[in-house]
MDAnalysis code that builds the backbone (N, CA, C; Angstrom):
import MDAnalysis as mda
import numpy as np

u = mda.Universe.empty(765, n_residues=255, atom_resindex=np.repeat(np.arange(255), 3), trajectory=True)
u.add_TopologyAttr("name", ["N", "CA", "C"] * 255)
u.add_TopologyAttr("resid", np.arange(1, 256))
u.add_TopologyAttr("resname", ["MET", "LEU", "THR", "TYR", "LEU", "PRO", "ASP", "THR", "ASN", "VAL", "LEU", "ILE", "ASP", "PHE", "GLY", "ARG", "HIS", "PRO", "ARG", "VAL", "GLU", "LYS", "LYS", "LEU", "TYR", "SER", "LEU", "ALA", "ASN", "GLY", "GLY", "SER", "THR", "PHE", "VAL", "LEU", "GLY", "PRO", "PRO", "SER", "ILE", "THR", "GLU", "LEU", "VAL", "CYS", "GLY", "VAL", "VAL", "ARG", "THR", "GLY", "SER", "LYS", "HIS", "PHE", "SER", "ASN", "ASP", "GLN", "ARG", "ILE", "PHE", "LYS", "TRP", "LEU", "GLN", "ALA", "GLN", "ASN", "TYR", "PRO", "VAL", "LEU", "GLU", "LEU", "PRO", "LEU", "PRO", "PHE", "VAL", "GLY", "ARG", "ILE", "LEU", "GLY", "ILE", "PRO", "LEU", "ARG", "LYS", "GLY", "ASN", "VAL", "ALA", "PRO", "GLN", "HIS", "TYR", "SER", "GLU", "LEU", "ILE", "GLU", "LEU", "MET", "ALA", "ASN", "SER", "ASN", "ASP", "PHE", "HIS", "ASP", "PHE", "LEU", "GLN", "ARG", "LYS", "ASP", "LYS", "THR", "VAL", "TRP", "HIS", "ASP", "ILE", "ASP", "LYS", "THR", "VAL", "GLN", "ILE", "HIS", "SER", "GLU", "VAL", "LEU", "ASP", "LYS", "GLU", "PHE", "ALA", "SER", "LEU", "VAL", "LYS", "LEU", "ALA", "ARG", "GLU", "PRO", "LYS", "PRO", "VAL", "ASP", "LEU", "ALA", "ARG", "ARG", "TRP", "VAL", "GLU", "LYS", "MET", "PHE", "PRO", "ASP", "SER", "SER", "SER", "ARG", "PRO", "ASP", "PRO", "LYS", "LEU", "PHE", "ARG", "ASP", "LYS", "PHE", "SER", "ALA", "ALA", "ILE", "GLU", "TYR", "ILE", "GLU", "CYS", "THR", "LEU", "GLN", "LYS", "ILE", "ARG", "SER", "SER", "LYS", "ALA", "ALA", "ASN", "PRO", "ARG", "LYS", "ASN", "ASP", "ALA", "GLY", "PHE", "TYR", "VAL", "ASP", "SER", "GLN", "PHE", "PHE", "PHE", "TYR", "LEU", "ALA", "ASP", "GLN", "ASN", "ILE", "ASN", "PHE", "LEU", "THR", "LYS", "GLU", "ASN", "PHE", "THR", "ASN", "GLU", "ILE", "ARG", "PHE", "SER", "PRO", "GLN", "ARG", "THR", "ARG", "ILE", "VAL", "PRO", "LEU", "ASN", "SER", "ALA", "ARG", "PRO"])
u.atoms.positions = np.array([
    [93.092, -104.018, -61.208],
    [94.350, -103.550, -60.624],
    [95.525, -104.077, -61.433],
    [96.438, -103.204, -61.821],
    [97.589, -103.586, -62.613],
    [98.843, -103.659, -61.741],
    [99.743, -104.537, -62.135],
    [101.031, -104.658, -61.463],
    [102.107, -104.135, -62.394],
    [102.855, -103.134, -61.925],
    [103.886, -102.514, -62.736],
    [105.279, -102.857, -62.218],
    [106.162, -103.151, -63.160],
    [107.595, -103.300, -62.887],
    [108.271, -102.042, -63.417],
    [108.672, -101.107, -62.551],
    [109.238, -99.842, -63.039],
    [110.666, -99.983, -63.536],
    [110.914, -99.352, -64.661],
    [112.254, -99.266, -65.217],
    [113.117, -98.393, -64.298],
    [114.433, -98.544, -64.417],
    [115.329, -97.745, -63.578],
    [115.114, -96.248, -63.796],
    [114.886, -95.844, -65.050],
    [114.751, -94.410, -65.318],
    [113.524, -93.814, -64.639],
    [112.487, -94.631, -64.439],
    [111.296, -94.161, -63.730],
    [111.624, -93.928, -62.257],
    [112.321, -94.871, -61.656],
    [112.667, -94.747, -60.234],
    [113.649, -93.605, -59.988],
    [114.608, -93.435, -60.886],
    [115.551, -92.329, -60.743],
    [114.811, -90.997, -60.736],
    [113.863, -90.856, -61.647],
    [113.156, -89.579, -61.774],
    [112.163, -89.331, -60.646],
    [111.878, -90.344, -59.850],
    [111.033, -90.135, -58.673],
    [111.644, -89.057, -57.774],
    [112.949, -89.084, -57.640],
    [113.625, -88.129, -56.767],
    [114.030, -86.846, -57.457],
    [113.792, -86.756, -58.764],
    [114.242, -85.589, -59.510],
    [113.107, -84.731, -60.054],
    [112.005, -85.378, -60.397],
    [110.912, -84.658, -61.061],
    [109.601, -84.880, -60.306],
    [109.042, -83.835, -59.740],
    [107.775, -83.966, -59.008],
    [106.665, -84.601, -59.839],
    [106.711, -84.389, -61.152],
    [105.673, -84.967, -62.007],
    [105.708, -86.493, -61.979],
    [106.907, -87.059, -61.968],
    [107.046, -88.519, -61.933],
    [106.626, -89.053, -60.567],
    [107.038, -88.359, -59.512],
    [106.621, -88.767, -58.169],
    [105.100, -88.747, -58.054],
    [104.485, -87.694, -58.550],
    [103.025, -87.586, -58.511],
    [102.368, -88.721, -59.291],
    [102.969, -89.085, -60.420],
    [102.412, -90.154, -61.247],
    [102.445, -91.494, -60.516],
    [103.554, -91.797, -59.879],
    [103.661, -93.069, -59.166],
    [102.703, -93.122, -57.981],
    [102.580, -92.005, -57.270],
    [101.602, -91.950, -56.180],
    [100.190, -92.122, -56.712],
    [99.917, -91.521, -57.852],
    [98.584, -91.627, -58.449],
    [98.261, -93.074, -58.825],
    [99.224, -93.757, -59.393],
    [99.015, -95.160, -59.753],
    [98.762, -96.008, -58.507],
    [99.573, -95.783, -57.470],
    [99.416, -96.546, -56.227],
    [98.084, -96.237, -55.561],
    [97.725, -94.961, -55.506],
    [96.458, -94.574, -54.874],
    [95.261, -95.055, -55.675],
    [95.462, -95.267, -56.967],
    [94.368, -95.744, -57.813],
    [94.180, -97.247, -57.780],
    [95.032, -97.933, -57.023],
    [94.858, -99.384, -56.878],
    [95.929, -100.229, -57.530],
    [96.821, -99.600, -58.297],
    [97.908, -100.358, -58.909],
    [98.943, -100.719, -57.847],
    [99.694, -101.747, -58.135],
    [100.784, -102.131, -57.243],
    [102.055, -102.258, -58.068],
    [103.173, -102.423, -57.383],
    [104.460, -102.479, -58.053],
    [105.250, -103.698, -57.581],
    [106.074, -104.205, -58.461],
    [107.099, -105.183, -58.104],
    [108.431, -104.585, -58.543],
    [109.491, -104.980, -57.888],
    [110.800, -104.388, -58.146],
    [111.747, -105.419, -58.739],
    [112.514, -104.988, -59.716],
    [113.494, -105.867, -60.342],
    [114.880, -105.635, -59.777],
    [115.597, -106.677, -59.398],
    [116.969, -106.501, -58.912],
    [117.855, -105.661, -59.833],
    [117.705, -105.758, -61.178],
    [118.561, -104.913, -62.024],
    [118.401, -103.424, -61.750],
    [117.170, -102.978, -61.476],
    [116.958, -101.545, -61.229],
    [117.535, -101.140, -59.871],
    [117.403, -101.998, -58.859],
    [117.961, -101.678, -57.542],
    [119.479, -101.571, -57.638],
    [120.081, -102.484, -58.395],
    [121.530, -102.433, -58.596],
    [121.945, -101.140, -59.264],
    [121.218, -100.744, -60.303],
    [121.561, -99.505, -61.011],
    [121.365, -98.278, -60.124],
    [120.309, -98.283, -59.333],
    [120.067, -97.159, -58.427],
    [121.216, -96.998, -57.429],
    [121.636, -98.114, -56.844],
    [122.708, -98.059, -55.850],
    [124.040, -97.693, -56.511],
    [124.250, -98.156, -57.733],
    [125.451, -97.744, -58.465],
    [125.496, -96.226, -58.589],
    [124.356, -95.637, -58.880],
    [124.288, -94.187, -58.992],
    [124.602, -93.500, -57.682],
    [124.103, -94.050, -56.591],
    [124.363, -93.481, -55.271],
    [125.847, -93.551, -54.941],
    [126.456, -94.707, -55.176],
    [127.880, -94.884, -54.877],
    [128.726, -93.980, -55.761],
    [128.303, -93.830, -57.017],
    [129.076, -93.014, -57.962],
    [129.116, -91.539, -57.548],
    [127.997, -91.038, -57.047],
    [127.937, -89.609, -56.691],
    [128.251, -89.348, -55.221],
    [128.265, -90.393, -54.391],
    [128.632, -90.238, -52.989],
    [127.661, -89.369, -52.222],
    [128.206, -88.497, -51.416],
    [127.362, -87.685, -50.533],
    [126.682, -86.532, -51.261],
    [127.114, -86.248, -52.468],
    [126.636, -85.071, -53.191],
    [125.120, -85.044, -53.336],
    [124.531, -86.173, -53.735],
    [123.086, -86.209, -53.966],
    [122.398, -87.261, -53.085],
    [123.061, -87.645, -51.991],
    [122.553, -88.781, -51.227],
    [121.129, -88.553, -50.710],
    [120.865, -87.423, -50.095],
    [119.539, -87.193, -49.506],
    [118.453, -87.208, -50.567],
    [118.769, -86.695, -51.748],
    [117.787, -86.695, -52.827],
    [117.587, -88.102, -53.370],
    [118.694, -88.826, -53.578],
    [118.608, -90.203, -54.081],
    [117.901, -91.109, -53.079],
    [118.035, -90.783, -51.811],
    [117.470, -91.629, -50.764],
    [115.938, -91.620, -50.776],
    [115.337, -90.606, -51.359],
    [113.883, -90.455, -51.322],
    [113.173, -91.641, -51.944],
    [113.696, -92.152, -53.049],
    [113.030, -93.292, -53.694],
    [113.114, -94.529, -52.810],
    [114.234, -94.699, -52.106],
    [114.381, -95.859, -51.234],
    [113.449, -95.759, -50.021],
    [113.252, -94.557, -49.528],
    [112.309, -94.378, -48.420],
    [110.890, -94.706, -48.866],
    [110.552, -94.311, -50.071],
    [109.213, -94.621, -50.587],
    [109.031, -96.116, -50.782],
    [110.037, -96.757, -51.364],
    [109.968, -98.203, -51.581],
    [109.891, -98.948, -50.254],
    [110.625, -98.467, -49.260],
    [110.573, -99.085, -47.940],
    [109.182, -98.954, -47.335],
    [108.598, -97.772, -47.439],
    [107.280, -97.530, -46.856],
    [106.205, -98.377, -47.525],
    [106.334, -98.566, -48.828],
    [105.322, -99.328, -49.565],
    [105.528, -100.842, -49.438],
    [106.770, -101.236, -49.169],
    [107.098, -102.655, -48.981],
    [106.709, -103.494, -50.199],
    [107.018, -102.991, -51.381],
    [106.726, -103.746, -52.597],
    [107.651, -104.958, -52.704],
    [107.144, -106.072, -53.202],
    [107.986, -107.267, -53.310],
    [109.067, -107.116, -54.368],
    [110.187, -107.770, -54.113],
    [111.295, -107.799, -55.065],
    [111.256, -109.132, -55.802],
    [111.379, -109.069, -57.109],
    [111.387, -110.282, -57.922],
    [112.718, -111.014, -57.776],
    [112.723, -112.233, -58.250],
    [113.968, -112.986, -58.303],
    [114.898, -112.355, -59.337],
    [116.163, -112.666, -59.248],
    [117.085, -112.302, -60.306],
    [116.634, -112.943, -61.618],
    [116.990, -112.363, -62.762],
    [116.487, -112.894, -64.037],
    [116.723, -114.380, -64.247],
    [117.896, -114.883, -63.864],
    [118.209, -116.285, -64.123],
    [117.284, -117.245, -63.359],
    [117.164, -117.125, -62.036],
    [116.221, -118.010, -61.344],
    [114.773, -117.750, -61.731],
    [114.447, -116.525, -62.137],
    [113.103, -116.239, -62.617],
    [112.811, -117.056, -63.873],
    [113.757, -117.076, -64.798],
    [113.603, -117.882, -66.014],
    [113.407, -119.343, -65.648],
    [114.217, -119.833, -64.696],
    [114.079, -121.224, -64.274],
    [112.711, -121.521, -63.684],
    [112.184, -120.592, -62.893],
    [110.861, -120.807, -62.295],
    [109.774, -120.865, -63.365],
    [109.849, -119.972, -64.336],
    [108.864, -119.960, -65.411],
    [108.892, -121.282, -66.183],
    [110.090, -121.814, -66.371],
    [110.237, -123.060, -67.132],
    [110.048, -124.302, -66.264],
    [109.991, -124.114, -64.952],
    [109.840, -125.254, -64.050],
    [111.111, -126.045, -63.879],
    [112.255, -125.394, -64.139],
    [113.558, -126.045, -64.030],
    [114.456, -125.165, -63.162],
    [114.921, -125.652, -62.009],
    [115.772, -124.814, -61.140],
    [116.975, -124.282, -61.897],
    [117.224, -123.002, -61.727],
    [118.315, -122.359, -62.439],
    [118.805, -121.199, -61.587],
    [119.978, -121.341, -60.996],
    [120.470, -120.294, -60.105],
    [121.997, -120.280, -60.090],
    [122.542, -119.058, -60.056],
    [123.978, -118.882, -59.858],
    [124.161, -117.960, -58.663],
    [124.949, -118.372, -57.688],
    [125.169, -117.546, -56.509],
    [124.046, -117.709, -55.496],
    [124.159, -116.966, -54.409],
    [123.219, -117.110, -53.293],
    [122.376, -115.867, -53.051],
    [122.484, -114.868, -53.926],
    [121.723, -113.642, -53.731],
    [120.251, -113.895, -54.042],
    [119.396, -113.536, -53.101],
    [117.959, -113.785, -53.214],
    [117.188, -112.470, -53.065],
    [115.882, -112.466, -53.381],
    [115.098, -111.228, -53.280],
    [115.190, -110.526, -51.936],
    [115.221, -111.295, -50.840],
    [115.251, -110.649, -49.529],
    [116.516, -109.814, -49.326],
    [117.596, -110.183, -50.013],
    [118.821, -109.399, -49.896],
    [118.645, -108.014, -50.516],
    [117.870, -107.940, -51.582],
    [117.610, -106.635, -52.203],
    [116.656, -105.813, -51.342],
    [115.736, -106.482, -50.672],
    [114.872, -105.765, -49.722],
    [115.710, -105.199, -48.590],
    [116.708, -105.951, -48.140],
    [117.613, -105.463, -47.092],
    [118.433, -104.273, -47.589],
    [118.793, -104.286, -48.862],
    [119.550, -103.175, -49.428],
    [118.691, -101.912, -49.470],
    [117.423, -102.059, -49.794],
    [116.503, -100.921, -49.760],
    [116.421, -100.362, -48.341],
    [116.299, -101.256, -47.357],
    [116.246, -100.832, -45.952],
    [117.536, -100.108, -45.561],
    [118.659, -100.637, -45.991],
    [119.948, -100.033, -45.675],
    [120.030, -98.613, -46.217],
    [119.614, -98.433, -47.450],
    [119.643, -97.104, -48.060],
    [118.657, -96.163, -47.375],
    [117.477, -96.654, -47.081],
    [116.428, -95.801, -46.516],
    [116.744, -95.367, -45.086],
    [117.425, -96.203, -44.326],
    [117.626, -95.935, -42.898],
    [118.941, -95.241, -42.567],
    [119.805, -95.057, -43.545],
    [121.090, -94.417, -43.287],
    [120.919, -92.907, -43.138],
    [121.667, -92.331, -42.223],
    [121.564, -90.887, -41.976],
    [122.190, -90.056, -43.091],
    [123.254, -90.577, -43.660],
    [123.939, -89.907, -44.762],
    [124.809, -90.939, -45.469],
    [125.566, -90.510, -46.457],
    [126.366, -91.457, -47.233],
    [127.417, -92.140, -46.367],
    [128.042, -91.379, -45.472],
    [129.047, -91.967, -44.575],
    [128.413, -93.036, -43.687],
    [127.242, -92.763, -43.170],
    [126.531, -93.729, -42.334],
    [126.182, -94.975, -43.144],
    [125.811, -94.777, -44.400],
    [125.519, -95.891, -45.306],
    [126.732, -96.811, -45.445],
    [127.908, -96.211, -45.628],
    [129.120, -97.009, -45.773],
    [129.463, -97.759, -44.486],
    [129.145, -97.171, -43.345],
    [129.387, -97.834, -42.065],
    [128.425, -98.997, -41.868],
    [127.170, -98.776, -42.172],
    [126.144, -99.804, -41.967],
    [126.324, -101.011, -42.897],
    [126.807, -100.767, -44.098],
    [126.879, -101.855, -45.080],
    [127.834, -102.959, -44.655],
    [128.800, -102.641, -43.782],
    [129.777, -103.644, -43.349],
    [129.150, -104.766, -42.525],
    [127.958, -104.513, -41.975],
    [127.281, -105.519, -41.160],
    [126.215, -106.278, -41.946],
    [126.231, -106.135, -43.268],
    [125.238, -106.793, -44.121],
    [125.942, -107.633, -45.174],
    [125.139, -108.342, -45.981],
    [125.704, -109.109, -47.085],
    [126.237, -108.191, -48.177],
    [125.926, -106.895, -48.064],
    [126.352, -105.917, -49.066],
    [127.620, -105.181, -48.604],
    [128.488, -105.861, -47.899],
    [129.672, -105.220, -47.332],
    [130.620, -104.668, -48.399],
    [130.532, -105.185, -49.639],
    [131.396, -104.674, -50.705],
    [130.637, -103.778, -51.676],
    [129.499, -103.228, -51.226],
    [128.656, -102.422, -52.102],
    [129.375, -101.170, -52.596],
    [130.393, -100.720, -51.876],
    [131.155, -99.548, -52.322],
    [131.933, -99.833, -53.598],
    [132.073, -101.121, -53.947],
    [132.764, -101.510, -55.180],
    [131.774, -101.824, -56.301],
    [130.488, -101.502, -56.066],
    [129.455, -101.916, -57.010],
    [129.616, -101.295, -58.389],
    [130.131, -100.068, -58.466],
    [130.309, -99.428, -59.775],
    [131.323, -100.206, -60.600],
    [132.440, -100.565, -59.975],
    [133.473, -101.320, -60.676],
    [132.958, -102.706, -61.069],
    [132.278, -103.372, -60.144],
    [131.759, -104.718, -60.412],
    [130.736, -104.682, -61.538],
    [129.821, -103.704, -61.468],
    [128.785, -103.582, -62.489],
    [129.403, -103.287, -63.859],
    [130.416, -102.439, -63.873],
    [131.086, -102.100, -65.129],
    [131.768, -103.318, -65.733],
    [132.371, -104.140, -64.891],
    [133.041, -105.349, -65.377],
    [132.030, -106.335, -65.951],
    [130.878, -106.440, -65.308],
    [129.818, -107.314, -65.829],
    [129.364, -106.825, -67.202],
    [129.159, -105.516, -67.323],
    [128.726, -104.950, -68.597],
    [129.777, -105.166, -69.678],
    [131.037, -104.972, -69.344],
    [132.107, -105.195, -70.322],
    [132.049, -106.624, -70.858],
    [131.885, -107.567, -69.951],
    [131.845, -108.979, -70.339],
    [130.624, -109.291, -71.190],
    [129.458, -108.794, -70.779],
    [128.221, -109.100, -71.497],
    [128.204, -108.461, -72.882],
    [128.674, -107.230, -72.981],
    [128.686, -106.565, -74.282],
    [129.706, -107.207, -75.219],
    [130.833, -107.658, -74.682],
    [131.828, -108.342, -75.508],
    [131.240, -109.630, -76.077],
    [130.483, -110.352, -75.248],
    [129.838, -111.587, -75.719],
    [128.792, -111.284, -76.779],
    [128.072, -110.180, -76.595],
    [127.043, -109.796, -77.559],
    [127.659, -109.483, -78.920],
    [128.741, -108.706, -78.932],
    [129.400, -108.362, -80.187],
    [129.974, -109.609, -80.848],
    [130.552, -110.496, -80.048],
    [131.096, -111.744, -80.588],
    [129.996, -112.573, -81.234],
    [128.843, -112.620, -80.603],
    [127.711, -113.365, -81.146],
    [127.245, -112.755, -82.466],
    [127.199, -111.439, -82.509],
    [126.747, -110.760, -83.725],
    [127.709, -110.971, -84.884],
    [128.982, -111.167, -84.576],
    [129.996, -111.300, -85.621],
    [130.154, -112.734, -86.116],
    [129.406, -113.670, -85.586],
    [129.504, -115.043, -86.079],
    [129.084, -115.093, -87.546],
    [129.692, -115.999, -88.328],
    [129.451, -116.026, -89.774],
    [127.987, -116.130, -90.176],
    [127.242, -116.932, -89.414],
    [125.825, -117.081, -89.709],
    [125.009, -116.675, -88.479],
    [123.883, -116.000, -88.698],
    [123.018, -115.650, -87.553],
    [122.645, -116.897, -86.767],
    [122.685, -116.786, -85.461],
    [122.420, -117.952, -84.617],
    [120.952, -117.980, -84.194],
    [120.505, -119.165, -83.835],
    [119.190, -119.302, -83.205],
    [119.399, -118.923, -81.744],
    [119.011, -117.714, -81.400],
    [119.318, -117.181, -80.075],
    [118.689, -118.010, -78.966],
    [117.445, -118.421, -79.141],
    [116.774, -119.207, -78.111],
    [117.504, -120.540, -77.892],
    [117.897, -121.178, -78.976],
    [118.619, -122.450, -78.860],
    [119.973, -122.236, -78.195],
    [120.664, -121.208, -78.588],
    [121.970, -120.932, -78.001],
    [121.842, -120.656, -76.499],
    [120.808, -119.932, -76.111],
    [120.611, -119.581, -74.705],
    [120.368, -120.836, -73.870],
    [119.461, -121.708, -74.317],
    [119.148, -122.887, -73.496],
    [120.317, -123.858, -73.457],
    [121.084, -123.939, -74.523],
    [122.259, -124.820, -74.517],
    [123.309, -124.325, -73.537],
    [123.430, -123.006, -73.432],
    [124.410, -122.429, -72.514],
    [123.959, -122.573, -71.064],
    [122.686, -122.287, -70.790],
    [122.186, -122.282, -69.418],
    [121.840, -123.674, -68.897],
    [121.574, -124.598, -69.804],
    [121.206, -125.958, -69.401],
    [122.139, -126.949, -70.094],
    [123.380, -127.078, -69.601],
    [124.337, -127.978, -70.255],
    [123.903, -129.439, -70.259],
    [123.062, -129.826, -69.293],
    [122.541, -131.189, -69.260],
    [121.351, -131.271, -70.221],
    [121.544, -131.928, -71.350],
    [120.504, -131.968, -72.380],
    [119.237, -132.662, -71.900],
    [119.336, -133.482, -70.868],
    [118.155, -134.202, -70.381],
    [117.177, -133.276, -69.669],
    [117.656, -132.127, -69.198],
    [116.776, -131.184, -68.503],
    [116.640, -129.874, -69.282],
    [117.025, -129.903, -70.532],
    [117.034, -128.692, -71.344],
    [115.649, -128.418, -71.927],
    [115.137, -127.196, -71.755],
    [113.822, -126.882, -72.325],
    [113.879, -126.778, -73.846],
    [112.760, -126.950, -74.472],
    [112.670, -126.829, -75.917],
    [112.903, -125.363, -76.309],
    [113.803, -125.087, -77.259],
    [114.066, -123.699, -77.657],
    [112.830, -122.947, -78.130],
    [111.914, -123.650, -78.782],
    [110.692, -122.983, -79.241],
    [109.858, -122.535, -78.045],
    [109.771, -123.388, -77.020],
    [109.058, -123.011, -75.801],
    [109.727, -121.808, -75.154],
    [111.049, -121.833, -75.129],
    [111.784, -120.716, -74.541],
    [111.502, -119.422, -75.298],
    [111.510, -119.497, -76.614],
    [111.230, -118.317, -77.432],
    [109.826, -117.793, -77.187],
    [108.870, -118.693, -77.057],
    [107.486, -118.283, -76.810],
    [107.332, -117.624, -75.441],
    [107.956, -118.206, -74.431],
    [107.818, -117.698, -73.059],
    [108.483, -116.334, -72.894],
    [109.610, -116.140, -73.582],
    [110.402, -114.930, -73.385],
    [110.537, -114.164, -74.711],
    [109.431, -114.039, -75.392],
    [109.457, -113.498, -76.759],
    [109.942, -112.060, -76.829],
    [109.560, -111.225, -75.857],
    [109.991, -109.822, -75.899],
    [111.499, -109.719, -75.729],
    [112.050, -110.457, -74.780],
    [113.497, -110.415, -74.544],
    [114.264, -110.925, -75.757],
    [113.800, -112.033, -76.342],
    [114.482, -112.602, -77.505],
    [114.432, -111.638, -78.681],
    [113.264, -111.057, -78.928],
    [113.140, -110.133, -80.052],
    [114.033, -108.903, -79.851],
    [114.072, -108.407, -78.636],
    [114.888, -107.227, -78.339],
    [116.375, -107.522, -78.541],
    [116.833, -108.657, -78.059],
    [118.242, -109.022, -78.217],
    [118.569, -109.248, -79.686],
    [117.679, -109.938, -80.411],
    [117.927, -110.187, -81.832],
    [117.965, -108.882, -82.623],
    [117.121, -107.934, -82.263],
    [117.149, -106.633, -82.927],
    [118.481, -105.932, -82.698],
    [118.999, -106.025, -81.491],
    [120.275, -105.399, -81.175],
    [121.420, -106.085, -81.915],
    [121.354, -107.398, -82.021],
    [122.365, -108.128, -82.792],
    [122.365, -107.664, -84.244],
    [121.183, -107.450, -84.789],
    [121.081, -106.988, -86.164],
    [121.661, -105.585, -86.326],
    [121.444, -104.730, -85.340],
    [122.014, -103.379, -85.383],
    [123.538, -103.445, -85.401],
    [124.095, -104.352, -84.623],
    [125.552, -104.485, -84.578],
    [126.060, -104.977, -85.933],
    [125.357, -105.948, -86.512],
    [125.772, -106.482, -87.819],
    [125.723, -105.411, -88.899],
    [124.760, -104.525, -88.817],
    [124.607, -103.486, -89.843],
    [125.391, -102.226, -89.515],
    [126.170, -102.299, -88.413],
    [127.019, -101.180, -87.970],
    [126.231, -99.984, -87.463],
    [124.912, -100.141, -87.229],
    [124.132, -99.053, -86.657],
    [124.415, -98.893, -85.161],
    [124.939, -99.942, -84.569],
    [125.335, -99.871, -83.157],
    [126.602, -100.699, -82.998],
    [127.624, -100.317, -83.756],
    [128.850, -101.114, -83.803],
    [129.526, -101.212, -82.445],
    [129.318, -100.216, -81.600],
    [129.889, -100.231, -80.253],
    [128.755, -100.084, -79.249],
    [127.998, -101.167, -79.002],
    [126.828, -101.060, -78.119],
    [127.184, -100.688, -76.690],
    [128.376, -101.030, -76.242],
    [128.791, -100.671, -74.874],
    [128.785, -99.155, -74.703],
    [129.127, -98.445, -75.789],
    [129.162, -96.989, -75.758],
    [127.838, -96.377, -76.213],
    [127.272, -96.919, -77.290],
    [126.123, -96.285, -77.932],
    [124.770, -96.782, -77.441],
    [124.755, -97.905, -76.742],
    [123.488, -98.456, -76.263],
    [123.705, -99.069, -74.885],
    [124.200, -98.240, -73.975],
    [124.624, -98.729, -72.660],
    [123.487, -99.336, -71.854],
    [122.247, -98.929, -72.113],
    [121.124, -99.453, -71.351],
    [120.621, -100.800, -71.827],
    [121.200, -101.306, -72.918],
    [120.703, -102.549, -73.503],
    [120.668, -103.703, -72.522],
    [121.753, -103.919, -71.800],
    [121.869, -105.112, -70.965],
    [120.770, -105.169, -69.909],
    [120.565, -104.066, -69.190],
    [119.555, -104.064, -68.140],
    [118.154, -104.132, -68.753],
    [117.928, -103.430, -69.865],
    [116.622, -103.496, -70.521],
    [116.297, -104.926, -70.937],
    [117.267, -105.619, -71.493],
    [117.019, -106.997, -71.924],
    [116.665, -107.888, -70.740],
    [117.253, -107.629, -69.588],
    [116.915, -108.397, -68.393],
    [115.474, -108.139, -67.969],
    [115.052, -106.875, -68.029],
    [113.681, -106.544, -67.661],
    [112.673, -107.295, -68.529],
    [112.954, -107.435, -69.807],
    [111.984, -108.041, -70.706],
    [111.730, -109.519, -70.404],
    [112.683, -110.183, -69.757],
    [112.444, -111.577, -69.367],
    [111.295, -111.669, -68.364],
    [111.120, -110.633, -67.537],
    [110.057, -110.657, -66.531],
    [108.659, -110.606, -67.154],
    [108.558, -110.221, -68.418],
    [107.250, -110.182, -69.072],
    [106.699, -111.576, -69.340],
    [107.489, -112.608, -69.060],
    [106.963, -113.980, -69.147],
    [105.866, -114.203, -68.115],
    [105.860, -113.392, -67.050],
    [104.766, -113.399, -66.082],
    [103.682, -112.484, -66.631],
    [102.546, -113.044, -66.990],
    [101.499, -112.291, -67.668],
    [100.856, -111.222, -66.797],
    [101.148, -111.224, -65.510],
    [100.586, -110.217, -64.608],
    [101.444, -108.960, -64.529],
    [102.628, -109.021, -65.124],
    [103.570, -107.900, -65.000],
    [103.500, -106.991, -66.218],
    [103.458, -105.682, -65.943],
    [103.545, -104.654, -66.975],
    [104.818, -103.850, -66.741],
    [105.623, -103.698, -67.776],
    [106.891, -102.992, -67.659],
    [106.648, -101.502, -67.859],
    [106.913, -100.716, -66.826],
    [106.646, -99.274, -66.836],
    [107.946, -98.539, -67.156],
    [107.956, -97.787, -68.248],
    [109.199, -97.194, -68.709],
    [108.984, -95.820, -69.330],
    [110.060, -95.054, -69.417],
    [110.034, -93.762, -70.103],
    [110.646, -93.873, -71.499],
    [111.115, -95.056, -71.853],
    [111.732, -95.270, -73.162],
    [110.718, -95.804, -74.166],
    [111.086, -95.701, -75.428],
    [110.235, -96.173, -76.514],
    [110.900, -97.382, -77.178],
    [110.253, -98.526, -77.080],
    [110.819, -99.751, -77.643],
    [110.015, -100.254, -78.845],
    [109.213, -99.392, -79.440],
    [108.334, -99.850, -80.530],
    [109.117, -100.278, -81.767],
    [110.325, -99.766, -81.950],
    [111.123, -100.179, -83.104],
    [111.864, -101.484, -82.855],
    [112.081, -101.809, -81.598],
    [112.837, -103.020, -81.261],
    [111.927, -104.220, -81.010],
    [110.746, -103.985, -80.455],
    [109.831, -105.091, -80.144],
    [108.512, -104.823, -80.861],
    [108.332, -105.466, -81.998],
    [107.172, -105.202, -82.846],
    [106.222, -106.379, -82.966],
    [106.707, -107.590, -82.690],
    [105.913, -108.783, -82.957],
    [105.531, -109.565, -81.702],
    [106.318, -109.459, -80.660],
    [106.024, -110.207, -79.436],
    [104.665, -109.799, -78.872],
    [103.824, -110.768, -78.508],
    [102.547, -110.428, -77.858],
    [102.751, -109.655, -76.551],
    [103.930, -109.792, -75.964],
    [104.223, -109.126, -74.700],
    [104.436, -107.621, -74.868],
    [104.527, -107.152, -76.099],
    [104.766, -105.723, -76.343],
    [103.643, -104.861, -75.779],
    [102.434, -105.420, -75.671],
    [101.295, -104.635, -75.164],
    [101.424, -104.355, -73.675],
    [102.345, -105.054, -72.997],
    [102.557, -104.820, -71.568],
    [103.838, -104.024, -71.300],
    [104.339, -103.380, -72.355],
    [105.408, -102.394, -72.197],
    [104.711, -101.042, -72.201],
    [104.601, -100.423, -71.031],
    [103.712, -99.271, -70.846],
    [104.504, -97.979, -70.653],
    [104.308, -96.995, -71.519],
    [104.938, -95.690, -71.302],
    [104.409, -95.041, -70.034],
    [105.280, -94.411, -69.278],
    [104.883, -93.823, -68.006],
    [103.723, -92.848, -68.174],
    [103.779, -92.024, -69.198],
    [102.757, -90.988, -69.381],
    [101.366, -91.556, -69.621],
    [101.293, -92.748, -70.200],
    [99.981, -93.323, -70.512],
    [99.529, -94.386, -69.516],
    [100.331, -94.610, -68.467],
    [99.983, -95.642, -67.490],
    [98.723, -95.263, -66.728],
    [97.874, -96.270, -66.469],
    [96.641, -96.087, -65.731],
    [96.552, -97.132, -64.607],
    [95.870, -96.797, -63.514],
    [95.752, -97.783, -62.418],
    [95.038, -99.050, -62.869],
])
């Protein structure tokens, strides 16, 4: 039995393409199970808020399916990294159960207006601002990425990451260990940095908008039981990480 972490594009297409819905049902009926990443739930809800009532009933279908299956939600990437390393690492108070509540909120609402009414009684009371908040996060992250790429000398990304996330050097993990544990994510980010340096993706915010969320997903591959299920092709970006074998194209996925 395989455990799949579906990419956002897979979940979006559940409500749009019967072939994708059939595939996910086939995997589940064949014995596979799924785990959900907070980044994909955030992106899904951003899409719902962006389009409002126009596509609400169609968008709601994936949330109803997720609710019925009751698949577990993973931790946010930062505390997940801390758990893998055995070092507590958390910003904010948002936990997996809050994302499960968001799925319930979406699945149980009668329409978009009802969704907006119900959200006021939950921790997601400002979810109507999620598009703006998400956009601001992306602006900040992409600006940092471009700044990093423009540094005079290429940086040791793993070392830079642990120094930033673990300011106390006494509890800081070894950068080599970090690189080994999160090899797919590091390789993917380094490849993107190289594209920016060579001007192949000089404006990643515009030309590679999915980078930020994709890079977050790859950190979850540190759990050897997780397979990342996607409709995208990352063979040019992740060529050496042993974790690349658990990046599974939707069409070739098997239970």
